[in-house]
N, C-alpha and C positions, 0 to 999 in steps of 0.2 A: 674833393679827394677825390671821389671814387668815379664821379663822372672823367676825368682828366683821365686816370688811370687806364678804364678801361678804352679809351680813344687811344693811347698809348699801346697798349696791348694790339688793339686792332691795326696799328701804326706798322707795329713790331712783327706780327705776325704777316704783312703784307710783303715788307721788303726790307727787313732787320733781318740778321739770323747773328746773333750770338754766342762764341765760341762758347762762353763757358755760364752755368745759372749763376753764378758772382757777380760777372761781371755786366749780366742781364738783368739782376736787381739793382745795381748800380745806377745802371741808366734809367732803368725804372722810376727812380728815388731821384735823380736830378731832372728828370724828365718831369717831376709831378712837381718836384719846387720852381721849378722854372714858369711851369706854368700857373701856378700857384702867383708868380711876382709877376706874370702878364695879367692876370687876370686880375688884381689888384690893380695896375696901371690903365687898362684896359677897360674899368667897370662900368667908364662913362661913356662907353662908344657902342654903336650902335651894332659891330660889328665884331664877331669873336669868333667864328668858327674858319677854317683854310679856306682858297680861293678854288675853284675846279679852273685847271688847264686844260684848252681843249688843245691834241697833241693829238699827230697824221699818226694812222691808222689804227685808232679809238675813236667807235660811233656810239658803244652806249657808257654812261654816265651814271650811276647810282648815287643819289644827291642828300640823302638820308642822316648823315653824319659830316657833310657839309652848311648843314643848313642849320642857323640860328632861330631861336622864335623868342618872339612875348605873347601872354595874353590878353589880350583886349575884351574887360567882361564884357563892360557895357556897349561895345561893336561903334562908336563914337567915335574912335583913331580914323584918322587922317592921310593919306602917303607923307603930308608936308607933317603934320606932327610924330612920324614913326620916325623920320630923314632928320628930324630935327638934334637926334643925339640926345635930350631931356632924358635924365635921372631915371623919370618913372614910366622909362619908354625902352630900359634897362632889356638886349637881347640875350639868350640864353644857350650854348651850345647846345646843340642835338644827344646826345647820345644810343639813339637807336637807328638803326638802318631804315627803318620805317616810324616817326612819331606817328604816337598813339597815343592819345587822350580822353579814350573811352567818349560815352555819351556828358556833356557839356555843353551848358545855352548859351560859353562865353564865343567869341571869336577871336582867330591865331593870325598873327604875323609871322611871315614865315624872310628870311632873306636869306640870298648867298651871291658870294660874286660869281662870274666867267669873265676867261680871259683866255682868248682864243691867239694860244703860239703859233701851234708850226700845221692847223687843222687845215684839210682845202676845202672843207667844206663852210658855207659858208649862209645856211638854211638847217634851224637846227629846231628840233619838236621837243617842248617841254611837255612831259606826259604825268596824268597823274591817274595814278593806276588803280583805283578806287575810285566808279560811275557811280556811288551814289552819296557822294557831296554833293549839296546843295548848291551853295555861290563859292565862285572861289575868282577873285578879281588877282591879275597877274600885273607885275607895273615892267617895266624895259627902263632903266635909267638909268643913260649913257654919260660920261663926262663933259659932253659937253650940256649935259642939262637935259636932253633931250628926252622928254619922255612917254612911251608908248605902253599902251591900255589895254589889257583884252576883261573883258569878261565870260563868266563859262559856268557848267554845275547843271543839275540833272532840274532846279528849279525854270532854266529856260526851256523855248524849245528844240528840237534838234537843230532847224535848217540855221540859230544864229548860232550857235560854233564858229568859233576859228578854222578847225580843222574836223572835216565830219566823220568821225571818230565815234564808235562806242564809249572810250575812254577821254576826260574830258582834254586835252589838248592843245596846246599855245605856239607858236612862232615864234623864236628866237634868231632872228637874221645879225651874223656874227661875225665879221670877217675878218683877217688872219691878223694881227694884231692889236686887233681893237678887244675894249672890254667893258662889260655891263654890269650893272647892279641890280639883281630881281628879287623884287618883294611882293610877296604872295599874301593875297588877305581869304581867312578860310572863315565861312561861317554854315552848319549847318544840325539839323538833328536828328542826322544818324550820326554814328560813332565817327570821331573827330580822329582820324588817320588820313597821312599823306604821305602814301610811299609813290614818292619821285623818282624819274630818271631823267637825264636828256640823252636825247638820244638822234644818231640822222634819220634821215628820210629812206637810205635803205636798209636800217637797220629795223627800221619799221614795218617798212614792206616784208621783210625776212622774219620778222615775230609774230605779223600777222597772221603770215604764212603757215609756218610752223604751230601757232598757237592754233590756229583757226580747220587746220585738219586735224587737230588733237580734238576742239570740241565738235567737229564734225562727228568725229568714233564717237563723242563720249553721248551726241544730244540721237544719235544716228541708234545706239543702242538702246537709249530709253524709246523711242519713237518706233522702233521695231518689238520691243517687249509692251508698250501700249499696244499698236494692233495686232499683239498675235492674244494679248490675251482677252480683245476686246470681242475680237473673233470665238473665241474659247468662250467667253461670257456670252455672244449670240447662240453658242452651241446645246452648250445646256444647258444655260440659264442658272449659275450656281451666283449666289448672290457675293459669295467672297470675291470674286472674280471683279465684277461692277466695284466693290468698293478700292483691289487695288489699281483696277483701271480711272478710277477719281484719282486717290491719292497719287498714282505714277501724274496724269494731266496737271495736277495742281504744283508736281514738285518742278516739273519740269519748265511752267512759266515761271515759277519760283528762282529758278537757276539764270532762267532769261533776265529776268528782273532785276538780280543779283549782279549776272553779268557785263552788262548795257547791251546788251542786243535787243531786248524787249524796247527799251526806248529810243535803240535805232529803227529798227523793222516794224516795231506793231504799231505804238503810239507816239509817234514822232513829234504832232502838233499836242500832245497831250501831260504835257510834266504833269499836271496836277494830279492828274491817273498815276501816271509814272511813279508821282510819290509814295503812294496809294497803293499798290499791288503788289509790294513785296512784303510786307504786314500780309494781306490779306491772303498772298498767295500760300504764305508759308501757314496760315492757321488753316485752309481748304486743307494742305499735305496732312498737316499734325490731324485734321480729327477723320480723312481718310486712310492714314496708317491708323489709330485703332480701333477703328471700323473692320477694315481687317484682319487688324490680332484678334480682334472680338471672335468674328467670323470664321477665321483658316484655324483655330486655337478652339475653338466652340469653348469658351472659355460661361459661356451663360449656364453649359451642360455637369464641365470638369471640374469648375472651379469657380460655383458661383460668387460669393462672397469675395474675391479677388476682381470679380467681373464687375458688381458695383462701383469698384476701386477707379475701372475703366472708365466706365461709365461716366463716374464724375471728371474724369477726364476730357472727356468727350465734351460734357458741358461747358469748362471749363475752355477748349478748342474753336467751340462750336461760339461763344462771349466773344474771343479774341476777332471772327471775322468780321462782325458790322464794328467793331470799336477801330478796325484800320482805316474803316470810311470815316470817319466821324472826329477820332481823337485824334490826337495829334502823334507822327511819326513816334519820336521818343517812344511813348507810352505803350504803341503795339506793337511795334519792333521788341521791347524788351518784353513787354509779357509774351509773342509769340516766341521769344527767343528763350523765354521759360518757359513755357511750356511744351516746346518740341526737347527739352534736357527731362523733363518729367515724360512725357509717351515715352522716351529710346527708354528710362530706368523701368517704367513701366513694362512694357513690352518683352523686356530684356526678363523684365521677372518674371513676367505670365509665360515664356517663351522656357527659364527654369523652371517651370513650375511643369511646364509637360515634359518636358522630359523625364521631371523623376517620376510624372505617372506613368510614364510608357507612352505617349504623343510619336510619332514617328514621324509624321512632319514637321515636327519642332525640331529636328537637326535643324536641316539646314535653314531654316527660321531663323533659329538665334545667330547660326553664319551671318546670315544676311545685314542682322538687327547689329551685331557687335562691327560689323565693319560699317555702319552708317552711327556707331555709337563715337566710334573713334575720329568718326573726318565730324563729326558735332560738335564735338569736345577740345578736339586740335581750335576750332572755328570760334570757338565760344573763346577759349583764352586766348588766340590772337586778336579778335575783336575787344575783350576789356586791358590785351595790354600785357596779359601776364607771355605770353612763348612770340620770340621774332615774327614777323612777316617772311615767310622765304615762301618762293614756290609751293610745298607743299601744305605750308598752312592755309594758302590763298585759294588752293585751288582740294584742298582736302575735302569738303562737300563735293564736291564731282565725284572724286577719286572713290570717298567713303561710300555714295550714292549708286555709283556706276557698281559697285562689287555687290550693295545692297542690290540694284535688280534684278541682275542676273542670279543669284541668287533667291532670290523670293519668285523667279521664276521655277529655280529648281525646284523650289517647295511646291510653289503650285502643283508643277508635272509631277511631282513626286507624290501630291495627292492625290495625282489622279490614277498615279500604278498604285499604290495601295489601296483603291476605290474597286480599283477592278481586282485585285487581286483579293479582297474581302469578300465582292460578287461574284467571284469565281468557287472562292470557297463556300459562302451561303449557298450559291447554286449546286453546287458539289453534295454538301451535307441534306440542301433541301429533296435532292432525288434521289438520294440513297434510304434516307425517310420516308418517301412516299413509296417508292420499291417495297419497302418490308410494311408499310399502313396499309399500302395494298391488297399484300398477303393477305392481314392480318384481319383486316375487314370486310374479303369482298363474304363469306356467310354472312357479316352484320346486316352487310347490305343488301344479301336475299331475305335475309327477313326483315329488314326495312323496308326493300321491296313488295314483299308482300304484306304487312302492315298497310302500308302504302295503297297498296291495290284495295283493300278493304275499305280501308281510310276513302278512296277516293271515291267507292262506288256510293259510301255511305253520305257522301257530299255531295257528288252526282245527284242522288236523290233529297236531299235535302235543296238543291238548288231548283232542282224540277217542284218544289212543293212553293205556294204563294206562305207568305211569314204572319199573317193574320187566321185568317179560313181554315189552313193546314190543309186545303185539298191542291190539285196542284194548277201552275200557274198558267198563263198565254205564251210563255216561251215553249212549252213544253205540251201545251197544247199543238203548237204551229210545226213542231218538228212530231209527233204522233199523228197530228191529223195529213198529215200530207204522205205518212206507209197508210193509213188505214184507207185512204182513198182509191191511192193506187192496189191496195189488196181486191177492192172490192170491182175495183175497173179491170184485175185480172180476171179474177173469178164469177164477174159481169152478177154480180149481190148488190143488194139495195144497202144504203147508207142513212142514217139516219140521223140530222142533226137538232138540239136545240139551242135556240137562245131564248134568256132566261134576263129580267132587270125585274128587280123589285121597284114597287112604284110607290113615286114622290118621295122618291131617296132624300133626295136633296133638302125639304121643307124636313123631313125627319131628323135629318141634320140636323138645323138648322134647332128645331125644336129641341134636340133631346140630348144635342152636342156629338160631339166625337169619338166619347167613349160609347152612347148608344147604339150610334150607328155604329157600328165597331164590334157588338156584343148582336145585333140584329144577320150584322154579315155573316158570324159565323155559324150563328143558332140555324139560317137559313140553307151556307153550306153544308151543314152537318144533316138537315132534312132533305138534301137534294143528293149525297151521295146515299143517302138510307134509303132512299126511295129508290135511287137506281139499281136494282138486286144482280141484274146478271153479270157476270164479273169480267165480260168484254165489255160491257158500257161502262164508257168514262166520265168524270166531271172536273171540271176545270174554271178558272176563276177567270174571267175572259177582261175584266178590267173594274176598277170602280163598283159600281151596285149589276154591274152583270157575269152571268156564268151562262157554261156554253157543256152541251151534253152531247155525244158522242154514241151515239146506238150503233154499232154495227149487224148487219144483216136483217136489218128493221125497215120496214115499209111506210107509207106513209101512213098507213091507215095503226100502222101498230106505234110509229112514234106518236102521234097524237093521244092515244089512251095513256101511252106512257105521261107525253105533256099535263093532259086532264088529273092524273091521280097527282100529280109532283103540284102544281097551284089547289087544288083541292085543298091538297098538304100543310100546305105555307100559312092559306085560308082560315085552317081549323085550328097551326099551333099557338100556344099558348107563348106568348114573347112576355116578361115581366122584368122594367130595368127601373128603377128604385121605386119597385113597392105597388106601381101602377102597370096595369092590364093596357098593353097597345097593341094594336090590330096590323097586321101585314103582310099586306098581299102582294102577289106577282103577275105579270105577266106574258108568255112566254109566246115566240115564234117558231112555227115548227115546219121542215121541208125535210122529204124524203125523195132519193134519185137513185140509180144505179150509171155510178160515173162510166164513162170510155173517153179516147183517146181526142175526140175533140171538144170535150170540156172541162175546165180546168175547176178547182178543188176551190176555188173563191170564188165561182159560182154561187156552188152550194150554199157556204155562208154567205152570200147576197144575196140568196131568198129567203132564209132564215131570217135574217137581219131585214130584212121588207113587211114580213109575215109578223116578227112582235112590232115593227110600227103601227100595223094594222088593227093588232091587239089592242095597240095601246092608244090610238084613235077613234076606237069600239067604243071606253069607258075603262078597261084597263082588270084588273083583276079575270081575265081570262085570257086562253087559247086562241092562235090564229094559223090557220096552214094556209103552204104554198102547194100550190097542183104543180107541182112536174110537167116537162113536158112531156109527151112521151116516147119512146127509146127509138130510136133511129133502129131503122131494117135496108134492110138487101136491097136495091132501086126495082128486084122484078117483084119483091114480094109487096110493093108499098101499095098500100088501097085509092083506089084513086080521089080526087082532089074534092074536097067538100065547098060548092060556091060561098055556100054560106057563109064560111069562114069558122 
């Protein structure tokens, strides 16, 4: 009764214009009674729908309401079975413009009659406008029992299609005055829906021209936004843009797969991958959308508890990606669709909460996802046959996602603007604060600089001292000795240098250990410093167990005198370590010379070092002097050369 009434209402709207409501209801009742009677008479007939009459001037015929169907649960029925008229193969008239049985393991048979009454078009195209159907077998049965068979669907390579088009199409040759009965068997893992249209070739060209123009604009918008945001990411390295680019790329490939363009242009020879691509890219789009939402709205900082929920949803989307490759299409697409609905609900909730806490970039974000939410809900309802399939519901995902892409680009651009405003505010406040603090801190800085200068002087002093012995180190010796050399050269004054080395110190270290050696070095350094009494004389640790003493205004004899005193003092000192008295001796090399411009300071060091080696080779615990060459004189005052050398 319900199916008959709906069919009658549609026919009334299309053609009948009753003058009064009562007359309309009476006609409806009479038609219902008549249809019930006819259905009882034709209960065993395989044909219950009105035939399609092709007339001149009409080039497009939607076939949904002219179809009859029956469910082939095991998929074993053949064309002869369904033509037999057996009661178990009774066809039921379709009451929907697009028959939709959602996800089902059954096969479905459809049939309708065509009669070319007056159309000059003799070659028609039967088009299934849902590209994801796996297998479609079409049988054209003519009155002379001639049968033409076609096979199609996205389980076959694209080159095997009867008509090379993204939608599955079949040729239906039908001369004027000729009739044909069309049987269609459909089996698919995707949603069992059959938006079937009969059209002329001219109608197909016009439709493709208009549709591809619109879809070209749609995909152009998506690709433009993809490249734009990819360039933004390359410029500022914000991870939110990378997530958005990944989401957008996956969404584009998902839409190309759903619309059949991907199978036509990207992988026409790989139907196996073509069936996996739709849930695969849907899972990637879900994952990219969630990661983008978390990054843009900063949910980890602004709403940490809800961020964990988004993280769990991301894991669900991540699971659906490999599932699309290994599980059945039905399971993968159901999980992907469910994840999409969960995704939109969660990001809308996150956006609402972000608006509540005052996150300004959430405004465009909310508008964008609301547009996509509307598209997803309409598409899901159409898929499960709760709303009819129309051009709006068929392309609601494209319409909603186009608005979403544009608005999300506004959201990203707005976030850049807000970031710029925030940076300018921070910079302005920082400048004002800096100017105020500069004035406040000037006096403190002066005091700090004064203290720093004193500390630096102390640090420099500490830097010049040897950490173990407490006397000046070699670096300070190199610096001061060069100064003393230049001073002595300027005033033509002798400069004495002592090179001192503790005898057998390596054996001492091996016997008494490094602690004993360190104690010995400290005591010897202290004794040398005490023995050199003049303020100008300086003692330095030259390295290891070696010391050096610089004696300004001291000739060779004076330098030897001081060296002998140091050598005797070391030999006579009491060095007790771990309760034992240990003898310590020292060898000293002595050299004194008057510097001049033709001689470098390293010469004096080398001479003193050479004298030190002489003292060591002579038996140690003694002083050896190096006789410097005579001072240069003017050529006119030079004495005659000694032939004996």
